[in-house]
PDB file with one MODEL, atoms N, CA, C and O in Angstrom:
MODEL        1
ATOM      1  N   MET A   1      75.626 -22.307 -33.011  1.00  0.00           N
ATOM      2  CA  MET A   1      74.413 -22.908 -33.537  1.00  0.00           C
ATOM      3  C   MET A   1      73.210 -22.227 -32.889  1.00  0.00           C
ATOM      4  O   MET A   1      73.186 -21.991 -31.681  1.00  0.00           O
ATOM      5  N   ASN A   2      72.222 -21.920 -33.711  1.00  0.00           N
ATOM      6  CA  ASN A   2      70.995 -21.307 -33.220  1.00  0.00           C
ATOM      7  C   ASN A   2      70.071 -22.431 -32.728  1.00  0.00           C
ATOM      8  O   ASN A   2      69.243 -22.952 -33.475  1.00  0.00           O
ATOM      9  N   ARG A   3      70.237 -22.779 -31.468  1.00  0.00           N
ATOM     10  CA  ARG A   3      69.563 -23.941 -30.888  1.00  0.00           C
ATOM     11  C   ARG A   3      68.041 -23.850 -30.966  1.00  0.00           C
ATOM     12  O   ARG A   3      67.384 -24.830 -31.319  1.00  0.00           O
ATOM     13  N   GLU A   4      67.482 -22.709 -30.647  1.00  0.00           N
ATOM     14  CA  GLU A   4      66.015 -22.569 -30.669  1.00  0.00           C
ATOM     15  C   GLU A   4      65.459 -22.813 -32.066  1.00  0.00           C
ATOM     16  O   GLU A   4      64.465 -23.520 -32.230  1.00  0.00           O
ATOM     17  N   TRP A   5      66.101 -22.227 -33.070  1.00  0.00           N
ATOM     18  CA  TRP A   5      65.677 -22.376 -34.463  1.00  0.00           C
ATOM     19  C   TRP A   5      65.783 -23.839 -34.905  1.00  0.00           C
ATOM     20  O   TRP A   5      64.862 -24.383 -35.514  1.00  0.00           O
ATOM     21  N   VAL A   6      66.910 -24.458 -34.590  1.00  0.00           N
ATOM     22  CA  VAL A   6      67.118 -25.855 -34.956  1.00  0.00           C
ATOM     23  C   VAL A   6      66.073 -26.737 -34.277  1.00  0.00           C
ATOM     24  O   VAL A   6      65.500 -27.625 -34.909  1.00  0.00           O
ATOM     25  N   LEU A   7      65.829 -26.495 -33.005  1.00  0.00           N
ATOM     26  CA  LEU A   7      64.838 -27.302 -32.277  1.00  0.00           C
ATOM     27  C   LEU A   7      63.439 -27.179 -32.862  1.00  0.00           C
ATOM     28  O   LEU A   7      62.714 -28.171 -32.939  1.00  0.00           O
ATOM     29  N   VAL A   8      63.052 -25.984 -33.274  1.00  0.00           N
ATOM     30  CA  VAL A   8      61.741 -25.801 -33.903  1.00  0.00           C
ATOM     31  C   VAL A   8      61.619 -26.699 -35.132  1.00  0.00           C
ATOM     32  O   VAL A   8      60.614 -27.386 -35.313  1.00  0.00           O
ATOM     33  N   HIS A   9      62.642 -26.687 -35.965  1.00  0.00           N
ATOM     34  CA  HIS A   9      62.584 -27.464 -37.204  1.00  0.00           C
ATOM     35  C   HIS A   9      62.703 -28.965 -36.949  1.00  0.00           C
ATOM     36  O   HIS A   9      62.060 -29.760 -37.635  1.00  0.00           O
ATOM     37  N   LEU A  10      63.510 -29.358 -35.982  1.00  0.00           N
ATOM     38  CA  LEU A  10      63.603 -30.780 -35.668  1.00  0.00           C
ATOM     39  C   LEU A  10      62.299 -31.295 -35.058  1.00  0.00           C
ATOM     40  O   LEU A  10      61.899 -32.430 -35.319  1.00  0.00           O
ATOM     41  N   GLN A  11      61.644 -30.477 -34.257  1.00  0.00           N
ATOM     42  CA  GLN A  11      60.357 -30.880 -33.687  1.00  0.00           C
ATOM     43  C   GLN A  11      59.311 -31.031 -34.787  1.00  0.00           C
ATOM     44  O   GLN A  11      58.533 -31.985 -34.778  1.00  0.00           O
ATOM     45  N   GLU A  12      59.288 -30.093 -35.733  1.00  0.00           N
ATOM     46  CA  GLU A  12      58.359 -30.199 -36.864  1.00  0.00           C
ATOM     47  C   GLU A  12      58.639 -31.466 -37.669  1.00  0.00           C
ATOM     48  O   GLU A  12      57.710 -32.154 -38.093  1.00  0.00           O
ATOM     49  N   ALA A  13      59.917 -31.771 -37.879  1.00  0.00           N
ATOM     50  CA  ALA A  13      60.286 -32.980 -38.614  1.00  0.00           C
ATOM     51  C   ALA A  13      59.840 -34.223 -37.849  1.00  0.00           C
ATOM     52  O   ALA A  13      59.302 -35.161 -38.437  1.00  0.00           O
ATOM     53  N   GLN A  14      60.065 -34.226 -36.549  1.00  0.00           N
ATOM     54  CA  GLN A  14      59.649 -35.361 -35.730  1.00  0.00           C
ATOM     55  C   GLN A  14      58.135 -35.548 -35.782  1.00  0.00           C
ATOM     56  O   GLN A  14      57.648 -36.670 -35.917  1.00  0.00           O
ATOM     57  N   ASP A  15      57.402 -34.458 -35.676  1.00  0.00           N
ATOM     58  CA  ASP A  15      55.942 -34.533 -35.741  1.00  0.00           C
ATOM     59  C   ASP A  15      55.480 -35.108 -37.073  1.00  0.00           C
ATOM     60  O   ASP A  15      54.585 -35.952 -37.119  1.00  0.00           O
ATOM     61  N   GLN A  16      56.103 -34.640 -38.164  1.00  0.00           N
ATOM     62  CA  GLN A  16      55.722 -35.145 -39.491  1.00  0.00           C
ATOM     63  C   GLN A  16      56.053 -36.615 -39.625  1.00  0.00           C
ATOM     64  O   GLN A  16      55.245 -37.381 -40.152  1.00  0.00           O
ATOM     65  N   LEU A  17      57.217 -37.028 -39.161  1.00  0.00           N
ATOM     66  CA  LEU A  17      57.605 -38.432 -39.251  1.00  0.00           C
ATOM     67  C   LEU A  17      56.653 -39.310 -38.437  1.00  0.00           C
ATOM     68  O   LEU A  17      56.245 -40.377 -38.894  1.00  0.00           O
ATOM     69  N   THR A  18      56.306 -38.865 -37.246  1.00  0.00           N
ATOM     70  CA  THR A  18      55.363 -39.607 -36.405  1.00  0.00           C
ATOM     71  C   THR A  18      54.013 -39.739 -37.088  1.00  0.00           C
ATOM     72  O   THR A  18      53.419 -40.817 -37.095  1.00  0.00           O
ATOM     73  N   ARG A  19      53.518 -38.627 -37.673  1.00  0.00           N
ATOM     74  CA  ARG A  19      52.238 -38.652 -38.397  1.00  0.00           C
ATOM     75  C   ARG A  19      52.297 -39.617 -39.577  1.00  0.00           C
ATOM     76  O   ARG A  19      51.372 -40.397 -39.800  1.00  0.00           O
ATOM     77  N   THR A  20      53.392 -39.555 -40.327  1.00  0.00           N
ATOM     78  CA  THR A  20      53.526 -40.391 -41.516  1.00  0.00           C
ATOM     79  C   THR A  20      53.552 -41.868 -41.138  1.00  0.00           C
ATOM     80  O   THR A  20      52.888 -42.682 -41.779  1.00  0.00           O
ATOM     81  N   ILE A  21      54.297 -42.213 -40.123  1.00  0.00           N
ATOM     82  CA  ILE A  21      54.353 -43.603 -39.674  1.00  0.00           C
ATOM     83  C   ILE A  21      52.969 -44.074 -39.244  1.00  0.00           C
ATOM     84  O   ILE A  21      52.552 -45.176 -39.601  1.00  0.00           O
ATOM     85  N   LYS A  22      52.258 -43.259 -38.487  1.00  0.00           N
ATOM     86  CA  LYS A  22      50.921 -43.627 -38.022  1.00  0.00           C
ATOM     87  C   LYS A  22      49.962 -43.798 -39.199  1.00  0.00           C
ATOM     88  O   LYS A  22      49.191 -44.756 -39.244  1.00  0.00           O
ATOM     89  N   GLU A  23      50.013 -42.865 -40.149  1.00  0.00           N
ATOM     90  CA  GLU A  23      49.100 -42.944 -41.293  1.00  0.00           C
ATOM     91  C   GLU A  23      49.379 -44.170 -42.147  1.00  0.00           C
ATOM     92  O   GLU A  23      48.447 -44.822 -42.618  1.00  0.00           O
ATOM     93  N   ILE A  24      50.648 -44.490 -42.351  1.00  0.00           N
ATOM     94  CA  ILE A  24      50.987 -45.687 -43.131  1.00  0.00           C
ATOM     95  C   ILE A  24      50.523 -46.940 -42.385  1.00  0.00           C
ATOM     96  O   ILE A  24      49.995 -47.873 -42.991  1.00  0.00           O
ATOM     97  N   SER A  25      50.721 -46.951 -41.081  1.00  0.00           N
ATOM     98  CA  SER A  25      50.322 -48.109 -40.268  1.00  0.00           C
ATOM     99  C   SER A  25      48.810 -48.286 -40.213  1.00  0.00           C
ATOM    100  O   SER A  25      48.309 -49.409 -40.266  1.00  0.00           O
ATOM    101  N   ASP A  26      48.089 -47.182 -40.108  1.00  0.00           N
ATOM    102  CA  ASP A  26      46.639 -47.233 -39.884  1.00  0.00           C
ATOM    103  C   ASP A  26      45.801 -47.272 -41.153  1.00  0.00           C
ATOM    104  O   ASP A  26      44.660 -47.736 -41.125  1.00  0.00           O
ATOM    105  N   ASN A  27      46.341 -46.800 -42.248  1.00  0.00           N
ATOM    106  CA  ASN A  27      45.538 -46.645 -43.459  1.00  0.00           C
ATOM    107  C   ASN A  27      46.062 -47.559 -44.567  1.00  0.00           C
ATOM    108  O   ASN A  27      47.100 -47.272 -45.162  1.00  0.00           O
ATOM    109  N   PRO A  28      45.356 -48.655 -44.849  1.00  0.00           N
ATOM    110  CA  PRO A  28      45.818 -49.567 -45.894  1.00  0.00           C
ATOM    111  C   PRO A  28      45.787 -48.943 -47.294  1.00  0.00           C
ATOM    112  O   PRO A  28      46.415 -49.464 -48.216  1.00  0.00           O
ATOM    113  N   ASP A  29      45.067 -47.840 -47.458  1.00  0.00           N
ATOM    114  CA  ASP A  29      45.004 -47.171 -48.760  1.00  0.00           C
ATOM    115  C   ASP A  29      46.044 -46.062 -48.911  1.00  0.00           C
ATOM    116  O   ASP A  29      46.104 -45.410 -49.953  1.00  0.00           O
ATOM    117  N   TYR A  30      46.853 -45.847 -47.893  1.00  0.00           N
ATOM    118  CA  TYR A  30      47.894 -44.812 -47.948  1.00  0.00           C
ATOM    119  C   TYR A  30      48.827 -45.135 -49.104  1.00  0.00           C
ATOM    120  O   TYR A  30      49.321 -46.256 -49.224  1.00  0.00           O
ATOM    121  N   ASP A  31      49.061 -44.142 -49.954  1.00  0.00           N
ATOM    122  CA  ASP A  31      49.940 -44.384 -51.097  1.00  0.00           C
ATOM    123  C   ASP A  31      50.776 -43.150 -51.409  1.00  0.00           C
ATOM    124  O   ASP A  31      50.898 -42.239 -50.590  1.00  0.00           O
ATOM    125  N   PHE A  32      51.338 -43.141 -52.584  1.00  0.00           N
ATOM    126  CA  PHE A  32      52.267 -42.088 -52.988  1.00  0.00           C
ATOM    127  C   PHE A  32      51.661 -40.691 -52.885  1.00  0.00           C
ATOM    128  O   PHE A  32      52.366 -39.731 -52.571  1.00  0.00           O
ATOM    129  N   GLY A  33      50.372 -40.571 -53.145  1.00  0.00           N
ATOM    130  CA  GLY A  33      49.700 -39.271 -53.089  1.00  0.00           C
ATOM    131  C   GLY A  33      49.784 -38.622 -51.723  1.00  0.00           C
ATOM    132  O   GLY A  33      49.833 -37.396 -51.627  1.00  0.00           O
ATOM    133  N   GLU A  34      49.800 -39.412 -50.671  1.00  0.00           N
ATOM    134  CA  GLU A  34      49.965 -38.889 -49.314  1.00  0.00           C
ATOM    135  C   GLU A  34      51.433 -38.865 -48.905  1.00  0.00           C
ATOM    136  O   GLU A  34      51.873 -37.962 -48.193  1.00  0.00           O
ATOM    137  N   PHE A  35      52.192 -39.872 -49.366  1.00  0.00           N
ATOM    138  CA  PHE A  35      53.581 -40.021 -48.958  1.00  0.00           C
ATOM    139  C   PHE A  35      54.471 -38.893 -49.487  1.00  0.00           C
ATOM    140  O   PHE A  35      55.331 -38.381 -48.770  1.00  0.00           O
ATOM    141  N   PHE A  36      54.256 -38.517 -50.738  1.00  0.00           N
ATOM    142  CA  PHE A  36      55.107 -37.508 -51.373  1.00  0.00           C
ATOM    143  C   PHE A  36      55.095 -36.171 -50.616  1.00  0.00           C
ATOM    144  O   PHE A  36      56.169 -35.683 -50.263  1.00  0.00           O
ATOM    145  N   PRO A  37      53.935 -35.558 -50.351  1.00  0.00           N
ATOM    146  CA  PRO A  37      53.961 -34.283 -49.620  1.00  0.00           C
ATOM    147  C   PRO A  37      54.436 -34.435 -48.173  1.00  0.00           C
ATOM    148  O   PRO A  37      55.031 -33.515 -47.611  1.00  0.00           O
ATOM    149  N   ALA A  38      54.174 -35.593 -47.576  1.00  0.00           N
ATOM    150  CA  ALA A  38      54.662 -35.815 -46.207  1.00  0.00           C
ATOM    151  C   ALA A  38      56.185 -35.805 -46.181  1.00  0.00           C
ATOM    152  O   ALA A  38      56.793 -35.213 -45.288  1.00  0.00           O
ATOM    153  N   MET A  39      56.795 -36.456 -47.154  1.00  0.00           N
ATOM    154  CA  MET A  39      58.266 -36.484 -47.204  1.00  0.00           C
ATOM    155  C   MET A  39      58.840 -35.115 -47.578  1.00  0.00           C
ATOM    156  O   MET A  39      59.903 -34.735 -47.088  1.00  0.00           O
ATOM    157  N   GLN A  40      58.143 -34.378 -48.442  1.00  0.00           N
ATOM    158  CA  GLN A  40      58.587 -33.008 -48.747  1.00  0.00           C
ATOM    159  C   GLN A  40      58.620 -32.169 -47.477  1.00  0.00           C
ATOM    160  O   GLN A  40      59.581 -31.441 -47.228  1.00  0.00           O
ATOM    161  N   HIS A  41      57.575 -32.274 -46.686  1.00  0.00           N
ATOM    162  CA  HIS A  41      57.486 -31.505 -45.447  1.00  0.00           C
ATOM    163  C   HIS A  41      58.575 -31.931 -44.472  1.00  0.00           C
ATOM    164  O   HIS A  41      59.221 -31.087 -43.851  1.00  0.00           O
ATOM    165  N   LEU A  42      58.777 -33.229 -44.339  1.00  0.00           N
ATOM    166  CA  LEU A  42      59.817 -33.744 -43.452  1.00  0.00           C
ATOM    167  C   LEU A  42      61.195 -33.225 -43.858  1.00  0.00           C
ATOM    168  O   LEU A  42      61.926 -32.687 -43.027  1.00  0.00           O
ATOM    169  N   TYR A  43      61.547 -33.385 -45.126  1.00  0.00           N
ATOM    170  CA  TYR A  43      62.859 -32.938 -45.593  1.00  0.00           C
ATOM    171  C   TYR A  43      63.015 -31.422 -45.527  1.00  0.00           C
ATOM    172  O   TYR A  43      64.109 -30.922 -45.268  1.00  0.00           O
ATOM    173  N   HIS A  44      61.946 -30.701 -45.756  1.00  0.00           N
ATOM    174  CA  HIS A  44      62.011 -29.243 -45.619  1.00  0.00           C
ATOM    175  C   HIS A  44      62.544 -28.884 -44.234  1.00  0.00           C
ATOM    176  O   HIS A  44      63.453 -28.064 -44.109  1.00  0.00           O
ATOM    177  N   HIS A  45      61.986 -29.490 -43.212  1.00  0.00           N
ATOM    178  CA  HIS A  45      62.399 -29.142 -41.852  1.00  0.00           C
ATOM    179  C   HIS A  45      63.770 -29.704 -41.495  1.00  0.00           C
ATOM    180  O   HIS A  45      64.542 -29.029 -40.814  1.00  0.00           O
ATOM    181  N   LEU A  46      64.092 -30.904 -41.929  1.00  0.00           N
ATOM    182  CA  LEU A  46      65.429 -31.444 -41.674  1.00  0.00           C
ATOM    183  C   LEU A  46      66.497 -30.606 -42.371  1.00  0.00           C
ATOM    184  O   LEU A  46      67.513 -30.250 -41.774  1.00  0.00           O
ATOM    185  N   ASN A  47      66.251 -30.300 -43.639  1.00  0.00           N
ATOM    186  CA  ASN A  47      67.221 -29.504 -44.400  1.00  0.00           C
ATOM    187  C   ASN A  47      67.395 -28.119 -43.801  1.00  0.00           C
ATOM    188  O   ASN A  47      68.516 -27.626 -43.676  1.00  0.00           O
ATOM    189  N   THR A  48      66.285 -27.492 -43.432  1.00  0.00           N
ATOM    190  CA  THR A  48      66.354 -26.151 -42.861  1.00  0.00           C
ATOM    191  C   THR A  48      67.089 -26.171 -41.524  1.00  0.00           C
ATOM    192  O   THR A  48      67.881 -25.273 -41.240  1.00  0.00           O
ATOM    193  N   ALA A  49      66.834 -27.177 -40.710  1.00  0.00           N
ATOM    194  CA  ALA A  49      67.545 -27.276 -39.430  1.00  0.00           C
ATOM    195  C   ALA A  49      69.048 -27.337 -39.658  1.00  0.00           C
ATOM    196  O   ALA A  49      69.811 -26.689 -38.943  1.00  0.00           O
ATOM    197  N   TRP A  50      69.471 -28.100 -40.635  1.00  0.00           N
ATOM    198  CA  TRP A  50      70.895 -28.258 -40.898  1.00  0.00           C
ATOM    199  C   TRP A  50      71.485 -27.026 -41.596  1.00  0.00           C
ATOM    200  O   TRP A  50      72.484 -26.467 -41.144  1.00  0.00           O
ATOM    201  N   ASN A  51      70.870 -26.620 -42.676  1.00  0.00           N
ATOM    202  CA  ASN A  51      71.450 -25.556 -43.505  1.00  0.00           C
ATOM    203  C   ASN A  51      71.443 -24.182 -42.847  1.00  0.00           C
ATOM    204  O   ASN A  51      72.284 -23.339 -43.161  1.00  0.00           O
ATOM    205  N   SER A  52      70.508 -23.950 -41.944  1.00  0.00           N
ATOM    206  CA  SER A  52      70.425 -22.628 -41.303  1.00  0.00           C
ATOM    207  C   SER A  52      70.807 -22.678 -39.831  1.00  0.00           C
ATOM    208  O   SER A  52      70.469 -21.770 -39.071  1.00  0.00           O
ATOM    209  N   ARG A  53      71.496 -23.716 -39.428  1.00  0.00           N
ATOM    210  CA  ARG A  53      71.828 -23.912 -38.019  1.00  0.00           C
ATOM    211  C   ARG A  53      72.638 -22.772 -37.412  1.00  0.00           C
ATOM    212  O   ARG A  53      72.559 -22.529 -36.208  1.00  0.00           O
ATOM    213  N   ASP A  54      73.405 -22.079 -38.225  1.00  0.00           N
ATOM    214  CA  ASP A  54      74.243 -20.987 -37.716  1.00  0.00           C
ATOM    215  C   ASP A  54      73.669 -19.606 -38.021  1.00  0.00           C
ATOM    216  O   ASP A  54      74.348 -18.598 -37.823  1.00  0.00           O
ATOM    217  N   ALA A  55      72.448 -19.551 -38.492  1.00  0.00           N
ATOM    218  CA  ALA A  55      71.830 -18.260 -38.822  1.00  0.00           C
ATOM    219  C   ALA A  55      71.568 -17.458 -37.541  1.00  0.00           C
ATOM    220  O   ALA A  55      71.139 -17.995 -36.520  1.00  0.00           O
ATOM    221  N   SER A  56      71.838 -16.185 -37.634  1.00  0.00           N
ATOM    222  CA  SER A  56      71.564 -15.307 -36.495  1.00  0.00           C
ATOM    223  C   SER A  56      70.076 -14.957 -36.472  1.00  0.00           C
ATOM    224  O   SER A  56      69.362 -15.166 -37.453  1.00  0.00           O
ATOM    225  N   ASP A  57      69.629 -14.430 -35.356  1.00  0.00           N
ATOM    226  CA  ASP A  57      68.228 -13.999 -35.275  1.00  0.00           C
ATOM    227  C   ASP A  57      67.935 -12.912 -36.302  1.00  0.00           C
ATOM    228  O   ASP A  57      66.828 -12.853 -36.837  1.00  0.00           O
ATOM    229  N   THR A  58      68.897 -12.065 -36.581  1.00  0.00           N
ATOM    230  CA  THR A  58      68.731 -11.016 -37.603  1.00  0.00           C
ATOM    231  C   THR A  58      68.574 -11.638 -38.982  1.00  0.00           C
ATOM    232  O   THR A  58      67.708 -11.224 -39.753  1.00  0.00           O
ATOM    233  N   GLU A  59      69.405 -12.634 -39.305  1.00  0.00           N
ATOM    234  CA  GLU A  59      69.289 -13.314 -40.596  1.00  0.00           C
ATOM    235  C   GLU A  59      67.933 -14.008 -40.725  1.00  0.00           C
ATOM    236  O   GLU A  59      67.323 -13.989 -41.793  1.00  0.00           O
ATOM    237  N   LEU A  60      67.471 -14.612 -39.653  1.00  0.00           N
ATOM    238  CA  LEU A  60      66.178 -15.291 -39.690  1.00  0.00           C
ATOM    239  C   LEU A  60      65.040 -14.302 -39.896  1.00  0.00           C
ATOM    240  O   LEU A  60      64.085 -14.585 -40.619  1.00  0.00           O
ATOM    241  N   ALA A  61      65.146 -13.151 -39.265  1.00  0.00           N
ATOM    242  CA  ALA A  61      64.091 -12.134 -39.365  1.00  0.00           C
ATOM    243  C   ALA A  61      64.050 -11.480 -40.741  1.00  0.00           C
ATOM    244  O   ALA A  61      63.013 -10.962 -41.154  1.00  0.00           O
ATOM    245  N   HIS A  62      65.170 -11.503 -41.448  1.00  0.00           N
ATOM    246  CA  HIS A  62      65.258 -10.818 -42.743  1.00  0.00           C
ATOM    247  C   HIS A  62      65.576 -11.781 -43.889  1.00  0.00           C
ATOM    248  O   HIS A  62      66.211 -11.392 -44.869  1.00  0.00           O
ATOM    249  N   GLN A  63      65.144 -13.013 -43.771  1.00  0.00           N
ATOM    250  CA  GLN A  63      65.435 -13.972 -44.832  1.00  0.00           C
ATOM    251  C   GLN A  63      64.702 -13.611 -46.123  1.00  0.00           C
ATOM    252  O   GLN A  63      63.599 -13.066 -46.102  1.00  0.00           O
ATOM    253  N   THR A  64      65.332 -13.923 -47.221  1.00  0.00           N
ATOM    254  CA  THR A  64      64.770 -13.662 -48.545  1.00  0.00           C
ATOM    255  C   THR A  64      64.309 -14.983 -49.155  1.00  0.00           C
ATOM    256  O   THR A  64      64.526 -16.050 -48.581  1.00  0.00           O
ATOM    257  N   ASN A  65      63.680 -14.904 -50.310  1.00  0.00           N
ATOM    258  CA  ASN A  65      63.299 -16.129 -51.025  1.00  0.00           C
ATOM    259  C   ASN A  65      64.533 -16.944 -51.389  1.00  0.00           C
ATOM    260  O   ASN A  65      64.500 -18.174 -51.344  1.00  0.00           O
ATOM    261  N   VAL A  66      65.608 -16.276 -51.744  1.00  0.00           N
ATOM    262  CA  VAL A  66      66.858 -16.966 -52.099  1.00  0.00           C
ATOM    263  C   VAL A  66      67.406 -17.705 -50.878  1.00  0.00           C
ATOM    264  O   VAL A  66      67.802 -18.866 -50.974  1.00  0.00           O
ATOM    265  N   THR A  67      67.426 -17.029 -49.737  1.00  0.00           N
ATOM    266  CA  THR A  67      67.906 -17.652 -48.504  1.00  0.00           C
ATOM    267  C   THR A  67      67.020 -18.833 -48.131  1.00  0.00           C
ATOM    268  O   THR A  67      67.516 -19.906 -47.785  1.00  0.00           O
ATOM    269  N   TYR A  68      65.720 -18.634 -48.201  1.00  0.00           N
ATOM    270  CA  TYR A  68      64.758 -19.681 -47.865  1.00  0.00           C
ATOM    271  C   TYR A  68      64.999 -20.921 -48.730  1.00  0.00           C
ATOM    272  O   TYR A  68      65.047 -22.037 -48.214  1.00  0.00           O
ATOM    273  N   LYS A  69      65.149 -20.729 -50.027  1.00  0.00           N
ATOM    274  CA  LYS A  69      65.385 -21.853 -50.941  1.00  0.00           C
ATOM    275  C   LYS A  69      66.704 -22.547 -50.639  1.00  0.00           C
ATOM    276  O   LYS A  69      66.793 -23.773 -50.708  1.00  0.00           O
ATOM    277  N   ARG A  70      67.722 -21.774 -50.307  1.00  0.00           N
ATOM    278  CA  ARG A  70      69.020 -22.359 -49.975  1.00  0.00           C
ATOM    279  C   ARG A  70      68.921 -23.189 -48.696  1.00  0.00           C
ATOM    280  O   ARG A  70      69.481 -24.283 -48.619  1.00  0.00           O
ATOM    281  N   TRP A  71      68.210 -22.673 -47.698  1.00  0.00           N
ATOM    282  CA  TRP A  71      68.070 -23.392 -46.434  1.00  0.00           C
ATOM    283  C   TRP A  71      67.252 -24.671 -46.599  1.00  0.00           C
ATOM    284  O   TRP A  71      67.512 -25.663 -45.918  1.00  0.00           O
ATOM    285  N   CYS A  72      66.277 -24.657 -47.486  1.00  0.00           N
ATOM    286  CA  CYS A  72      65.406 -25.822 -47.681  1.00  0.00           C
ATOM    287  C   CYS A  72      66.030 -26.908 -48.560  1.00  0.00           C
ATOM    288  O   CYS A  72      65.542 -28.037 -48.594  1.00  0.00           O
ATOM    289  N   SER A  73      67.088 -26.572 -49.255  1.00  0.00           N
ATOM    290  CA  SER A  73      67.710 -27.501 -50.199  1.00  0.00           C
ATOM    291  C   SER A  73      68.432 -28.635 -49.482  1.00  0.00           C
ATOM    292  O   SER A  73      68.815 -28.515 -48.318  1.00  0.00           O
ATOM    293  N   MET A  74      68.608 -29.734 -50.201  1.00  0.00           N
ATOM    294  CA  MET A  74      69.384 -30.837 -49.634  1.00  0.00           C
ATOM    295  C   MET A  74      70.783 -30.316 -49.287  1.00  0.00           C
ATOM    296  O   MET A  74      71.377 -29.585 -50.080  1.00  0.00           O
ATOM    297  N   PRO A  75      71.308 -30.673 -48.138  1.00  0.00           N
ATOM    298  CA  PRO A  75      72.620 -30.176 -47.720  1.00  0.00           C
ATOM    299  C   PRO A  75      73.730 -30.600 -48.672  1.00  0.00           C
ATOM    300  O   PRO A  75      73.799 -31.750 -49.107  1.00  0.00           O
ATOM    301  N   ALA A  76      74.593 -29.644 -48.983  1.00  0.00           N
ATOM    302  CA  ALA A  76      75.745 -29.927 -49.837  1.00  0.00           C
ATOM    303  C   ALA A  76      76.962 -30.309 -49.002  1.00  0.00           C
ATOM    304  O   ALA A  76      77.931 -30.860 -49.524  1.00  0.00           O
ATOM    305  N   ASP A  77      76.909 -30.017 -47.709  1.00  0.00           N
ATOM    306  CA  ASP A  77      78.071 -30.239 -46.852  1.00  0.00           C
ATOM    307  C   ASP A  77      77.882 -31.390 -45.870  1.00  0.00           C
ATOM    308  O   ASP A  77      78.637 -31.525 -44.907  1.00  0.00           O
ATOM    309  N   LEU A  78      76.878 -32.211 -46.117  1.00  0.00           N
ATOM    310  CA  LEU A  78      76.597 -33.345 -45.238  1.00  0.00           C
ATOM    311  C   LEU A  78      76.780 -34.617 -46.055  1.00  0.00           C
ATOM    312  O   LEU A  78      75.925 -34.972 -46.867  1.00  0.00           O
ATOM    313  N   VAL A  79      77.889 -35.293 -45.838  1.00  0.00           N
ATOM    314  CA  VAL A  79      78.192 -36.511 -46.596  1.00  0.00           C
ATOM    315  C   VAL A  79      77.269 -37.624 -46.107  1.00  0.00           C
ATOM    316  O   VAL A  79      77.272 -37.968 -44.925  1.00  0.00           O
ATOM    317  N   MET A  80      76.493 -38.173 -47.008  1.00  0.00           N
ATOM    318  CA  MET A  80      75.532 -39.213 -46.652  1.00  0.00           C
ATOM    319  C   MET A  80      76.132 -40.611 -46.768  1.00  0.00           C
ATOM    320  O   MET A  80      75.787 -41.496 -45.986  1.00  0.00           O
ATOM    321  N   PHE A  81      77.012 -40.816 -47.722  1.00  0.00           N
ATOM    322  CA  PHE A  81      77.626 -42.136 -47.952  1.00  0.00           C
ATOM    323  C   PHE A  81      79.098 -41.948 -48.258  1.00  0.00           C
ATOM    324  O   PHE A  81      79.516 -40.946 -48.838  1.00  0.00           O
ATOM    325  N   GLU A  82      79.846 -42.911 -47.863  1.00  0.00           N
ATOM    326  CA  GLU A  82      81.276 -42.897 -48.208  1.00  0.00           C
ATOM    327  C   GLU A  82      81.675 -44.219 -48.810  1.00  0.00           C
ATOM    328  O   GLU A  82      82.838 -44.409 -49.167  1.00  0.00           O
TER     329      GLU A  82
ENDMDL
END
C-alpha cells in the first residue's frame, strides 16, 4: 500500500468532512447547492485513496485521464452491504 498517497487523500477527505459538518451546523441556509459539491469532493478523495492504494510512485507520476477516472470511481471491490 502506498501509505503517503493514501494519507494525502484521507486527510483531504477528513478536511472536507469537517468543513461540511461545520457549514451545515453554522449555516441555516446551507442546502443541496453547497452539499452536492462537498460530497463530490469527499468521495473523490475516499475513492481515490481506496482505488489507488497500491499504485506505485511511477504510476502516480504518469497517471492518465483513464487512470484518474478509474481511481475516482466508486470502488467495485469494496462490499458496502451484505
